[in-house]
C-alpha positions as CSV (number, residue, x, y, z in Angstrom):
1,X,160.7,30.9,143.9
2,X,161.2,30.2,140.2
3,X,160.2,33.8,139.3
4,X,163.1,35.0,141.5
5,X,165.5,32.9,139.5
6,X,164.1,34.3,136.2
7,X,164.4,37.8,137.5
8,X,168.0,37.2,138.5
9,X,168.8,35.7,135.1
10,X,167.2,38.7,133.5
11,X,169.3,41.1,135.5
12,X,172.5,39.2,134.8
13,X,171.4,39.1,131.1
14,X,171.2,42.8,131.0
15,X,174.7,43.2,132.4
16,X,175.9,40.6,130.0
17,X,174.6,42.5,127.0
18,X,176.0,45.8,128.4
19,X,179.5,44.2,129.0
20,X,179.3,42.7,125.5
21,X,178.7,46.1,123.9
22,X,181.5,47.7,125.9
23,X,183.9,44.9,125.1
24,X,183.1,45.0,121.4
25,X,183.4,48.8,121.4
26,X,186.8,48.8,123.1
27,X,188.1,46.1,120.7
28,X,186.9,48.0,117.7
29,X,188.5,51.3,118.9
30,X,191.7,49.5,119.8
31,X,191.6,50.0,123.5
32,X,192.4,47.3,126.0
33,X,189.3,45.2,126.8
34,X,190.7,42.3,128.8
35,X,189.1,43.1,132.1
36,X,185.7,43.9,130.4
37,X,185.9,40.5,128.6
38,X,186.7,38.7,131.9
39,X,183.8,40.5,133.5
40,X,181.6,39.3,130.7
41,X,182.8,35.7,131.1
42,X,182.1,35.9,134.9
43,X,178.6,37.1,134.2
44,X,178.0,34.3,131.7
45,X,179.3,31.7,134.2
46,X,176.9,33.2,136.8
47,X,174.0,33.0,134.4
48,X,174.8,29.3,133.7
49,X,175.0,28.6,137.4
50,X,171.7,30.3,138.2
51,X,170.1,28.5,135.2
52,X,171.3,25.1,136.5
53,X,170.1,25.9,140.0
54,X,166.7,27.0,138.5
55,X,166.4,23.7,136.7
56,X,167.2,21.8,139.9
57,X,164.5,23.7,141.8
58,X,162.0,23.1,139.0
59,X,162.8,19.4,139.0
60,X,162.2,19.3,142.8
61,X,158.9,21.1,142.5
62,X,157.7,18.7,139.8
63,X,158.5,15.7,141.9
64,X,156.7,17.2,144.9
65,X,153.3,17.2,143.1
C-alpha cells in the first residue's frame, strides 16, 4: 500500500518538475504563465495531500504491529 503512495508521489513529482520548467521558461521569455503556475500549485497541493495520507497510513500500520 505504501509503495502505491510513493509511486503516486513520484508521478506527481515528475509533473511538478515539468510544470516548473515550463513556468520558468514562459516567465523568462515574457509569455503569460499564470495557468501553468496555477497548475504547478495544484500539483504541489496534491503532493502534500498524498504525503499526509501516506503518513497517516504508515502510522496506522505501525500501530497494528
